[in-house]
N, C-alpha and C positions, 0 to 999 in steps of 0.2 A: 412413740415418737422415734423409734428406732430406724425409721425409713425415711427418705427424703420425700417431702411434699412436691418438689419439682423433679420431674423425671421426662427430660428431653427425648430420651429413648422411645417414648410412647408414639411418637410421629415418625420414627424411623423404622418401624418393625415390620413393614412389608413394601414392596415395590410400589404398590398403589398409593400408601400414604406418603412414601417419599416424593413421588410425582406430584401429589396434590399440595405439599407445602413447599416445593422447590422455589427458591428466591430467584435465582438467575436461569434464564431459559435461552439457550443457544438456539437461534433459528437461522435459516438461510438468508433471510432479509438482511441480516447483519454483515453478510460475507462479500468481499471483493476479490477477484481471482486475478493475479498478475501474469501477464504474458509478454513473451519476448520476440520482438519482430526482426527479421533479417532479409535482406536482399534475395531474389531469385524466385523460383517456382517449384513446387513440390518439395520443399526443404522442410525436414523435421530431424533437427539435430538433437539427439539426447544430450543433456547436460551431465556430465559424469558425476558431478558433487551433489546433484539434486535429482534423486531417483524419481522417474516419473514426469519430469518437466523437461521440455525441449525448447529450442530456438526454433521459430516457425516462419516461413514465408508467408506472404500476404493470403495466398489461397488457403494455405494450411491453417492459418490464424482464424480464417472465416469458419472452416470446419470446427475447429476448436471452440469458437464462440458460439456456434449453434449447439454443440454439444452441452456447453456450460449452460446456455440459456434454457435448453430443454429439461436441466435438472432443476430448474428453479432459482438459479444463482442470479442475483439481480444486476451485477456490475462486473466489469473488468477493468484492469489498470494496464495500459500498454507501455512497454518500454521498447525503444527501437535500439538496434546496433547497426548503423549504416556501415557501407563498405569503407567509406573514408571519412576521416573526421579532420577538421581543422579548427583553428582557433576562432573562426568566424561562425561557427555552428551553422555552416552552410546547408548540411543536410537536413537539420531540423528546420531551417527557414525555408527549404525548397518545398513549394505546393504539391510537387510530384514526388517528393522523398518517401522513403519507406514508412515513416510514422504517418505521414499525412494520407498515403494510400491506404494503410492498414485501417485508420480511424474510418475513412469513407466507406471502405469494403465491409468492415464489420457493421456500421450503422446501416448500410444498405440491405445486408441479409438479415440483421437482427434489430429492427428498429426500436424494439421495446428494451433492449439490453442497454445499460448505462455505461458509457465509456469515458473513463477517466484518462487523460493523457498526460504522461510524466513529461515534466518540462524541465530541462537543464541546459546549461550552457558548457559546451566543451571548449576547452582553451585556457588562455592565461587567467589566474584567478585575480581579476581586478574588479572590485566591487561594482563601481558605477557604470563601467562599460558593460559588465555582465548582466545587470540589472536592465539596462536598455534591450540587450539581446533576448533576455528572457521573456521580456514583454512581447517582443516581435514573434517569438517562437510560439508563445501561448495564443497569440492572434492567428497564426498560421494553422495551428491545431483546431482552433475553434471554427475557423473557417471551413476546415475539412469536416466538421461535424461532432468534434468532441462535446460531450456533455459537461464536462468538467476540466479544468486544468489543475494540475498538481505540481508545483515548483518544488523541487528537492534540494536546491542549492545553499540555502541557509545564507544568502547574500542580505544584507541589510536593505530594506527598502523595496524589496522586489514586488511584495504583495500590492503595494500602493501604486508601483509602476504599471503593473499588470492590470489592475482594476480601472485605472485611469485610461489606458490605451483600449482596453476592451469596451469601455463605456463609450468612449468617443467614436469607436467604429461601429457602434450599434448593438454590441453584444452585452447588453445590461443584465440579462438574464443567466449568463454563464457563472457558474460557481467557482471560486477558487478553493481548492483544497491544499492549504499550506501544510508543508512538513515543517512546523513550527518548532518542534523540539527533536531534532535529529542529532543524535550522539555519535561521536567518532567511536564506532564499536568494532570489537573483534569478531562479531558475528555476522558480518557482511561478506565474508570470504567467498562463499559459493556464487553470491551474485555477480561478483567480479568476472567470473568465467561466463555466466549466463548473459550478461549485458555486454561482455567485452569492454569493461570499463576500469581496468586496472590503472591506477594513477601513473602517468608518465612523468609527472613533475609536480612540485608543491607539496604541501603537507596538509592533508586534510583536518588536521587537528587545529589549524589556524582559522578554519571557519565552521566545522562541526563542533558540537558541543562536548566539553569534558564530562566523562561518565560520572566524574564525582560531584557534579553541581546539580542541585534541585532548584534553588531558588531563581537561578538564571533561567531554567525552562519556563517557569512562570512569566518572567519578564519577556522571553521571546514570544510566548504564546499570547500575552496581552498586546503587545506591540502590532502583531499580526492581525488580530481581531480589530484592533483600532485602524488599521490600514484597509480593512475590508475583507479579511478572510471569512469564508461562508463555513468551513469546517477546518479544524486544525488537528494535526497529526503528532502522535509520539511514535519515535522509532528508535530502536527496536521496541518489543513490547514485553518480553518475558523477564528482563532484568530491571524493567523501569516501571513495574506496577505501581510503585509508590508515586512516580511521577504522574502516570495515567489518572490516578485517584485526585491528586492535587489539581491537576488541569481541569478534570470533570467538575470539582468544586468550585473552580475558579471563573469559569465561562459559561454562557448559555447557548452557545453553538454547539453542533454536534463534535464529539471527539472520536478521532479514528486513531486505531493502533496498528501498526504493522508488525506482524509476526514474520521476521526476516529469514533469509535463506538459511543462515547458520542455525537458527531455531529449528527450522523444518528439518535440515539435514541431519542434525543431532538425533533427533526422535526417529528418522528414517534409518539411520546407521545402527542405532541400537536395537530397533526392531528387526533388522536384517539379521543381526546376530543372535535374537532371540533373547536379548536381555530385558526387553519390556514389551509391553502389549501396544502395538501401534495405534489401534483405534482409541483405546482407553488413555493413552498419554495425549494424543492429539486432542480429543475431546476435552480432557481435563485442563490442558494448557489454555485452549481457547475459551472454556468457560471462566478460567481464572482472569484472562484478560477482560472478558466483559464484566465480570464481577467487579474488577477493579475500577470500572467506570467507563469502559469504551462503548460507544454507541454502535461502532462499525469496526469490522477487522479485516484486514487485508492479510490473507494467507494462501499459501500454495497448497494447502489441504482442502480448499473449497470443494472441488469436485468430489472428493472422497466423503466429506463431511455430508454433501447432499446424499450420497448412497446410504451412509450410516444412519442418517435421521430419517429416512424414508423406508427403510427396512422393517 
């Protein structure tokens, strides 16, 4: 009896064994690729803090969407950085604005690619007026052809307002992907450059969640599900794996996790310096996010993952 009866290593001794007993399997079907739209034509502006990611004009975004779809990635999430922003969210409400144009053009070019439209309200942080504007923006994007709308503002009551307006206008089949637990995170830095969304006023901590809070996340998530959210999101992902797990256990709807710009850029920067293996680190972190309970993952690594998984 000098040897253990239980030897977990028995099924780890070869690559074939490891693949056969693998518990979590990362697939392309679980990935959503974020894209940044800007005005103009023939525009492809590399984002310095996010290697390999660019701001794209609508025509270039169509090319990118075709390439993404050809790799087997099922969905994209569109962010728009209009030339001018105002407190009334005029650009987001414009049926001919860059966001609406991008949605329509991508759906026309890639009908089977699922397009999520990021919904936000720029301007004064006033909850009730923002909620009304958000609902109208969601309606505009849905009319343009968005397959789902994704409000990221964390305003109270916005899911119900959006669901009510969409249903009233005949878009009962459009899902709402709620940024239900969005934390006031230090990992958003590179995104500010990409989406040209550096805060000009206010304090994001007054509406985004305190990173120290876990129970509050469940409250936010359950409220959004009650209001009609079809999918709920935890953002960021890496530092909030415990929240992803708790949310997965608490709800029956799909759970989305956003591997945000800072998480992406940290891996890129370390890999460029030869400190880590980029492929191994990216796949490990994404697998960890899925293992924690995420059904879907928004990640800037999506096109690379497609290449890695099919080689």
